[in-house]
C-alpha positions as CSV (number, residue, x, y, z in Angstrom):
1,M,7.7,-10.6,-2.8
2,Q,6.5,-8.8,0.3
3,G,10.1,-7.8,1.1
4,I,10.6,-6.2,-2.3
5,A,7.3,-4.3,-1.9
6,H,8.4,-3.1,1.5
7,N,11.8,-2.0,0.1
8,Y,10.1,-0.1,-2.8
9,W,7.8,1.6,-0.3
10,S,10.8,2.8,1.8
11,I,12.6,4.0,-1.3
12,W,9.5,5.7,-2.6
13,K,9.0,7.6,0.6
14,Q,12.7,8.7,0.6
15,Y,12.2,9.9,-3.0
16,V,9.0,11.8,-2.3
17,L,10.2,13.4,0.9
18,Q,13.9,14.0,0.1
19,G,14.2,13.8,-3.7
20,V,16.8,11.0,-3.4
21,M,16.3,7.8,-5.5
22,Q,18.3,4.6,-5.0
23,E,18.8,3.9,-8.7
24,D,20.9,0.8,-8.1
25,V,17.9,-1.0,-6.4
26,L,15.0,0.1,-8.6
27,P,14.0,-1.3,-12.0
28,P,14.4,1.3,-14.8
29,A,10.7,1.4,-15.7
30,L,9.8,2.2,-12.1
31,M,12.4,5.0,-11.8
32,Q,11.1,6.5,-15.1
33,S,7.5,6.3,-13.8
34,W,8.3,8.1,-10.5
35,R,10.3,10.8,-12.4
36,R,7.4,11.4,-14.8
37,C,5.0,11.7,-11.9
38,A,7.3,14.2,-10.1
39,A,7.8,16.2,-13.3
40,L,4.0,16.4,-13.8
41,G,3.6,17.7,-10.2
42,L,1.4,14.8,-9.1
43,D,0.7,14.8,-5.4
44,P,1.4,11.3,-4.1
45,Y,-0.8,12.0,-1.0
46,H,-3.9,13.0,-3.0
47,D,-6.8,10.6,-2.2
48,G,-8.6,11.1,-5.5
49,G,-8.2,9.1,-8.6
50,P,-6.6,10.3,-11.8
51,A,-9.0,13.2,-12.1
52,D,-11.5,14.9,-9.7
53,D,-15.2,14.6,-10.4
54,K,-15.2,18.3,-11.5
55,D,-12.4,17.6,-14.0
56,Q,-14.2,14.6,-15.4
57,G,-17.4,16.6,-15.9
58,Q,-15.5,19.2,-17.8
59,A,-13.8,16.6,-19.9
60,R,-17.2,15.1,-20.8
61,H,-18.6,18.5,-21.6
62,S,-15.6,19.3,-23.9
63,V,-16.1,16.0,-25.8
64,A,-19.8,16.6,-26.2
65,M,-19.0,20.1,-27.7
66,I,-16.7,18.5,-30.2
67,A,-19.1,15.8,-31.3
């Protein structure tokens, strides 16, 4: 299992840095996930979670306004 994770890490780095994906090695669901992230412009090196604290506060405020 650790060997597979190491291979995925190497393939992921190659995809992020060079835009090249080894499709013959990766499961289809993983390829789709990586492509969705790239299409959304997600930064793979961002340390934060799915949303920054500022964004979460704005989302809570928006929901409160609707309720």
